[in-house]
N, CA, C and O of each residue as an XYZ file, in Angstrom:
504
protein
N     124.878     17.107     76.038
C     123.905     18.135     75.820
C     124.482     19.159     74.868
O     125.697     19.303     74.738
N     123.586     19.865     74.209
C     123.973     20.951     73.320
C     123.568     22.254     73.974
O     122.388     22.473     74.250
N     124.542     23.131     74.227
C     124.193     24.444     74.748
C     123.914     25.361     73.564
O     124.390     25.123     72.454
N     123.142     26.405     73.813
C     122.645     27.224     72.704
C     123.211     28.639     72.657
O     123.110     29.308     71.629
N     123.807     29.105     73.760
C     124.322     30.469     73.760
C     125.607     30.552     74.587
O     125.997     29.582     75.236
N     126.258     31.707     74.559
C     127.524     31.878     75.270
C     127.367     31.605     76.761
O     128.185     30.900     77.353
N     126.321     32.159     77.372
C     126.083     31.939     78.796
C     124.705     31.327     78.962
O     123.713     31.867     78.473
N     124.647     30.198     79.655
C     123.371     29.536     79.943
C     123.437     28.876     81.310
O     124.481     28.377     81.731
N     122.310     28.886     81.985
C     122.107     28.054     83.167
C     121.090     27.001     82.734
O     119.960     27.348     82.388
N     121.464     25.739     82.747
C     120.584     24.663     82.318
C     120.260     23.807     83.539
O     121.163     23.256     84.169
N     118.992     23.696     83.870
C     118.558     22.901     85.011
C     118.714     21.421     84.663
O     118.018     20.899     83.793
N     119.633     20.760     85.352
C     119.896     19.338     85.100
C     119.400     18.461     86.244
O     119.740     17.280     86.319
N     118.597     19.040     87.133
C     118.144     18.307     88.320
C     117.430     17.009     87.950
O     117.695     15.970     88.555
N     116.543     17.050     86.983
C     115.776     15.852     86.613
C     116.691     14.735     86.115
O     116.480     13.570     86.453
N     117.696     15.073     85.323
C     118.623     14.050     84.831
C     119.408     13.434     85.992
O     119.613     12.221     86.033
N     119.845     14.277     86.934
C     120.597     13.777     88.084
C     119.691     12.899     88.952
O     120.119     11.846     89.426
N     118.453     13.322     89.160
C     117.501     12.517     89.943
C     117.267     11.150     89.319
O     117.120     10.162     90.039
N     117.230     11.075     87.987
C     117.052      9.783     87.309
C     118.212      8.841     87.621
O     118.006      7.655     87.879
N     119.418      9.372     87.595
C     120.588      8.541     87.912
C     120.504      8.034     89.346
O     120.757      6.857     89.603
N     120.151      8.909     90.277
C     120.020      8.508     91.685
C     118.959      7.415     91.821
O     119.179      6.430     92.525
N     117.822      7.576     91.161
C     116.749      6.570     91.223
C     117.212      5.224     90.663
O     116.903      4.174     91.226
N     117.956      5.259     89.547
C     118.456      4.020     88.940
C     119.396      3.260     89.883
O     119.415      2.029     89.874
N     120.163      3.973     90.683
C     121.135      3.339     91.585
C     120.477      2.750     92.830
O     121.096      1.955     93.537
N     119.247      3.125     93.104
C     118.483      2.614     94.237
C     119.258      2.718     95.561
O     119.331      1.764     96.336
N     119.821      3.882     95.787
C     120.549      4.167     97.025
C     119.612      4.911     97.955
O     119.066      5.951     97.589
N     119.424      4.389     99.147
C     118.530      5.027    100.112
C     119.171      6.248    100.765
O     118.515      7.270    100.972
N     120.455      6.132    101.087
C     121.155      7.216    101.765
C     122.587      7.255    101.246
O     123.220      6.212    101.084
N     123.096      8.454    100.986
C     124.458      8.576    100.493
C     124.732      9.957     99.958
O     124.175     10.951    100.423
N     125.604      9.998     98.968
C     125.993     11.261     98.360
C     125.922     11.159     96.848
O     126.165     10.099     96.271
N     125.590     12.257     96.224
C     125.587     12.360     94.768
C     126.565     13.461     94.384
O     126.418     14.608     94.805
N     127.561     13.106     93.584
C     128.544     14.064     93.102
C     128.222     14.358     91.636
O     128.111     13.447     90.816
N     128.077     15.629     91.328
C     127.870     16.067     89.947
C     129.138     16.802     89.528
O     129.583     17.729     90.206
N     129.713     16.383     88.410
C     131.013     16.886     87.983
C     130.958     17.333     86.529
O     130.394     16.643     85.681
N     131.536     18.472     86.251
C     131.634     18.995     84.886
C     133.099     18.911     84.466
O     133.976     19.465     85.129
N     133.353     18.219     83.365
C     134.734     17.992     82.922
C     135.141     18.957     81.809
O     135.771     18.558     80.829
N     134.780     20.214     81.968
C     135.134     21.245     80.987
C     135.752     22.430     81.728
O     135.376     22.715     82.866
N     136.689     23.115     81.093
C     137.358     24.244     81.745
C     136.653     25.573     81.517
O     137.077     26.594     82.058
N     135.594     25.579     80.731
C     134.833     26.809     80.507
C     133.359     26.614     80.839
O     132.498     27.329     80.327
N     133.078     25.649     81.693
C     131.718     25.389     82.172
C     131.821     25.060     83.655
O     132.917     24.874     84.184
N     130.672     24.988     84.322
C     130.674     24.746     85.760
C     129.339     24.129     86.167
O     128.461     23.905     85.333
N     129.204     23.860     87.459
C     127.939     23.364     88.006
C     127.689     24.086     89.324
O     128.616     24.326     90.099
N     126.436     24.427     89.568
C     126.078     25.113     90.799
C     124.681     24.720     91.236
O     123.910     24.152     90.462
N     124.366     25.026     92.474
C     123.018     24.841     93.007
C     122.473     26.222     93.316
O     123.111     27.020     94.002
N     121.270     26.496     92.793
C     120.656     27.786     93.054
C     119.156     27.678     92.832
O     118.631     26.591     92.589
N     118.482     28.798     92.918
C     117.019     28.823     92.808
C     116.547     28.516     91.389
O     117.100     29.007     90.405
N     115.495     27.679     91.317
C     114.916     27.370     90.009
C     113.485     27.884     89.871
O     112.858     27.664     88.835
N     112.960     28.554     90.875
C     111.567     29.014     90.830
C     111.411     30.297     90.024
O     110.362     30.508     89.414
N     112.401     31.138     90.006
C     112.325     32.432     89.332
C     113.404     32.493     88.254
O     114.590     32.505     88.585
N     113.030     32.533     86.977
C     114.030     32.539     85.903
C     114.908     33.789     85.879
O     115.916     33.822     85.173
N     114.534     34.815     86.644
C     115.395     36.003     86.673
C     116.676     35.764     87.465
O     117.641     36.510     87.303
N     116.709     34.737     88.321
C     117.916     34.470     89.106
C     119.102     34.154     88.189
O     120.141     34.798     88.327
N     119.001     33.193     87.256
C     120.142     32.954     86.361
C     120.509     34.177     85.516
O     121.692     34.423     85.280
N     119.531     34.934     85.063
C     119.866     36.115     84.262
C     120.542     37.181     85.117
O     121.444     37.869     84.639
N     120.120     37.332     86.379
C     120.796     38.263     87.289
C     122.244     37.827     87.513
O     123.156     38.654     87.507
N     122.446     36.533     87.709
C     123.799     36.016     87.915
C     124.638     36.261     86.666
O     125.798     36.663     86.763
N     124.058     36.022     85.504
C     124.769     36.235     84.247
C     125.235     37.686     84.108
O     126.387     37.944     83.759
N     124.338     38.622     84.382
C     124.698     40.045     84.269
C     125.785     40.426     85.268
O     126.727     41.136     84.915
N     125.667     39.967     86.499
C     126.664     40.307     87.511
C     128.008     39.651     87.202
O     129.056     40.265     87.401
N     127.987     38.407     86.716
C     129.234     37.739     86.334
C     129.927     38.522     85.220
O     131.153     38.638     85.212
N     129.151     39.057     84.286
C     129.739     39.849     83.196
C     130.349     41.137     83.745
O     131.380     41.589     83.246
N     129.728     41.736     84.763
C     130.314     42.926     85.405
C     131.641     42.578     86.069
O     132.613     43.326     85.962
N     131.674     41.444     86.753
C     132.866     41.044     87.504
C     133.978     40.566     86.565
O     135.148     40.903     86.747
N     133.589     39.769     85.551
C     134.557     39.177     84.616
C     134.069     39.460     83.192
O     133.404     38.616     82.591
N     134.392     40.637     82.647
C     133.907     40.977     81.304
C     134.532     40.096     80.218
O     135.644     39.588     80.366
N     133.801     39.936     79.152
C     134.246     39.096     78.035
C     135.597     39.565     77.499
O     136.488     38.752     77.252
N     135.744     40.847     77.326
C     136.997     41.415     76.822
C     137.589     42.296     77.924
O     136.945     43.224     78.412
N     138.835     41.982     78.304
C     139.451     42.763     79.373
C     140.978     42.691     79.300
O     141.662     42.735     80.322
N     141.496     42.582     78.085
C     142.941     42.548     77.914
C     143.597     41.254     78.362
O     144.760     41.258     78.766
N     142.868     40.144     78.297
C     143.416     38.850     78.698
C     144.502     38.398     77.717
O     144.492     38.796     76.552
N     145.425     37.579     78.183
C     146.516     37.073     77.352
C     146.180     35.771     76.622
O     146.790     35.469     75.596
N     145.238     35.010     77.127
C     144.902     33.697     76.549
C     144.506     33.860     75.081
O     143.633     34.662     74.752
N     145.146     33.102     74.215
C     145.005     33.301     72.767
C     143.659     32.867     72.202
O     143.266     33.350     71.141
N     142.945     31.980     72.868
C     141.661     31.513     72.337
C     140.548     32.544     72.464
O     139.515     32.424     71.804
N     140.744     33.552     73.301
C     139.730     34.586     73.465
C     138.606     34.210     74.419
O     137.563     34.865     74.427
N     138.796     33.179     75.215
C     137.740     32.761     76.145
C     138.216     32.753     77.606
O     137.745     31.958     78.419
N     139.143     33.637     77.916
C     139.646     33.713     79.291
C     138.540     33.994     80.294
O     138.543     33.437     81.392
N     137.595     34.850     79.928
C     136.494     35.156     80.849
C     135.748     33.882     81.231
O     135.363     33.713     82.388
N     135.543     32.990     80.275
C     134.849     31.727     80.556
C     135.663     30.855     81.513
O     135.099     30.220     82.404
N     136.979     30.822     81.332
C     137.830     30.054     82.242
C     137.756     30.623     83.662
O     137.680     29.869     84.632
N     137.779     31.919     83.778
C     137.722     32.560     85.097
C     136.373     32.299     85.762
O     136.320     31.965     86.946
N     135.283     32.449     85.008
C     133.944     32.202     85.563
C     133.811     30.748     86.013
O     133.235     30.470     87.066
N     134.339     29.831     85.222
C     134.294     28.412     85.596
C     135.044     28.175     86.905
O     134.588     27.412     87.758
N     136.179     28.822     87.060
C     136.957     28.682     88.288
C     136.198     29.254     89.484
O     136.210     28.665     90.565
N     135.544     30.388     89.299
C     134.801     31.017     90.390
C     133.612     30.172     90.844
O     133.340     30.070     92.040
N     132.908     29.570     89.893
C     131.717     28.784     90.234
C     132.099     27.380     90.693
O     131.570     26.897     91.695
N     132.994     26.727     89.989
C     133.451     25.399     90.384
C     132.952     24.301     89.475
O     131.946     24.453     88.782
N     133.672     23.187     89.489
C     133.380     22.092     88.562
C     132.570     20.960     89.182
O     132.259     19.985     88.499
N     132.216     21.071     90.484
C     131.456     19.968     91.082
C     130.560     20.456     92.209
O     130.777     21.512     92.803
N     129.549     19.646     92.478
C     128.640     19.842     93.614
C     128.390     18.479     94.240
O     128.343     17.464     93.546
N     128.231     18.466     95.550
C     127.885     17.246     96.273
C     126.532     17.467     96.921
O     126.326     18.444     97.641
N     125.600     16.540     96.655
C     124.244     16.645     97.198
C     123.957     15.386     98.023
O     124.155     14.273     97.536
N     123.498     15.550     99.255
C     123.118     14.374    100.035
C     121.928     13.647     99.395
O     121.089     14.259     98.734
N     121.879     12.346     99.608
C     120.738     11.524     99.198
C     120.072     11.024    100.471
O     120.725     10.416    101.320
N     118.801     11.272    100.602
C     118.015     10.798    101.744
C     116.728     10.161    101.220
O     116.033     10.745    100.389
N     116.419      8.969    101.708
C     115.217      8.243    101.287
C     115.144      8.102     99.765
O     114.071      8.200     99.170
N     116.300      7.870     99.153
C     116.375      7.607     97.728
C     116.248      8.824     96.836
O     116.137      8.688     95.618
N     116.262     10.024     97.427
C     116.092     11.252     96.631
C     117.162     12.272     96.985
O     117.741     12.249     98.071
N     117.409     13.170     96.029
C     118.325     14.272     96.311
C     117.753     15.126     97.426
O     116.566     15.454     97.418
N     118.582     15.482     98.373
C     118.151     16.317     99.483
C     118.467     17.767     99.138
O     119.486     18.320     99.553
N     117.555     18.371     98.361
C     117.670     19.764     97.952
C     116.592     20.574     98.647
O     115.543     20.042     99.011
N     116.851     21.864     98.832
C     115.857     22.753     99.403
C     114.697     22.973     98.450
O     114.788     22.648     97.267
N     113.627     23.516     98.956
C     112.399     23.726     98.184
C     112.651     24.418     96.857
O     112.081     24.023     95.840
N     113.482     25.429     96.846
C     113.681     26.229     95.628
C     114.963     25.875     94.894
O     115.281     26.490     93.876
N     115.704     24.891     95.397
C     117.004     24.584     94.816
C     116.921     23.650     93.620
O     116.068     22.766     93.540
N     117.845     23.885     92.692
C     118.028     23.019     91.530
C     119.519     22.960     91.226
O     120.295     23.807     91.668
N     119.897     21.954     90.472
C     121.280     21.804     90.033
C     121.358     22.356     88.610
O     120.601     21.947     87.730
N     122.280     23.284     88.402
C     122.426     23.925     87.098
C     123.786     23.641     86.484
O     124.822     23.753     87.139
N     123.756     23.272     85.215
C     124.957     23.259     84.392
C     125.148     24.688     83.910
O     124.224     25.283     83.355
N     126.333     25.243     84.114
C     126.614     26.629     83.745
C     127.517     26.664     82.519
O     128.674     26.248     82.580
N     126.997     27.148     81.432
C     127.778     27.319     80.201
C     128.322     28.741     80.166
O     127.567     29.701     80.318
N     129.643     28.878     79.963
C     130.261     30.195     79.886
C     130.941     30.448     78.546
O     131.475     31.535     78.325
N     130.932     29.458     77.643
C     131.663     29.596     76.374
C     130.949     28.859     75.244
O     131.580     28.195     74.421
N     129.641     28.985     75.221
C     128.860     28.269     74.221
C     128.670     29.084     72.962
O     129.212     30.179     72.811
N     127.888     28.522     72.066
C     127.274     27.189     72.170
C     128.301     26.083     71.917
O     129.231     26.227     71.123
N     128.092     24.986     72.621
C     129.004     23.833     72.531
C     128.252     22.543     72.844
O     127.138     22.558     73.366
N     128.896     21.430     72.509
C     128.426     20.113     72.943
C     129.115     19.840     74.264
O     130.342     19.895     74.348
N     128.328     19.543     75.311
C     128.866     19.395     76.662
C     128.384     18.104     77.305
O     127.461     17.452     76.818
N     129.026     17.752     78.403
C     128.593     16.599     79.194
C     128.895     16.858     80.658
O     129.702     17.721     81.002
N     128.240     16.102     81.502
C     128.517     16.154     82.929
C     128.422     14.741     83.464
O     127.758     13.889     82.873
N     129.083     14.493     84.578
C     129.060     13.167     85.182
C     128.341     13.181     86.510
O     128.296     14.192     87.212
N     127.778     12.025     86.837
C     127.073     11.850     88.114
C     127.615     10.587     88.772
O     127.618      9.518     88.162
N     128.068     10.708     90.006
C     128.554      9.562     90.779
C     127.710      9.454     92.038
O     127.607     10.407     92.809
N     127.108      8.291     92.242
C     126.277      8.055     93.424
C     127.055      7.160     94.367
O     127.526      6.089     93.983
N     127.186      7.618     95.621
C     127.957      6.900     96.625
C     127.009      6.492     97.749
O     126.404      7.348     98.393
N     126.881      5.214     97.980
C     126.006      4.705     99.028
C     126.658      4.910    100.387
O     127.876      4.811    100.533
N     125.824      5.198    101.373
C     126.420      5.364    102.684
C     125.403      5.759    103.642
O     125.706      5.952    104.820
C-alpha cells in the first residue's frame, strides 16, 4: 500500500477479511503483522472518523515530532509511536469471519509517511 501522509490510520479490515475467506477456516485465529519499525496495527472504532484524528492529536502530545531525540534519521517519534501501539493484532475467527465488535476495525497505522508499506496476514485453523 501507499500511505499519503506522515500520520494515517488506514482501515484494512476488508483486505484481512478477504484473506480469511480465501483460507476457508471456520474457526481459528487471524494474526495481522506489520513488518516496519515506524508503523503499527491496531483495532479501534471505524464508525466515527474523528477517532483516528483524536488519537493522532493525542499521540503528538505524548510523543512530539521534535523533542531532542538522538536518532539521526529524524523519525524517532515514529519509532516510539510504533512501539507504543504494537506491530501485531490477533483476531478470533468464528463461522469463517473475523470476530470483531460492531464498531471495530483493523487499522494500519502510519507514523512516518508517506511511504510504500505492507502488512502480513496469517490464518491459523483451530
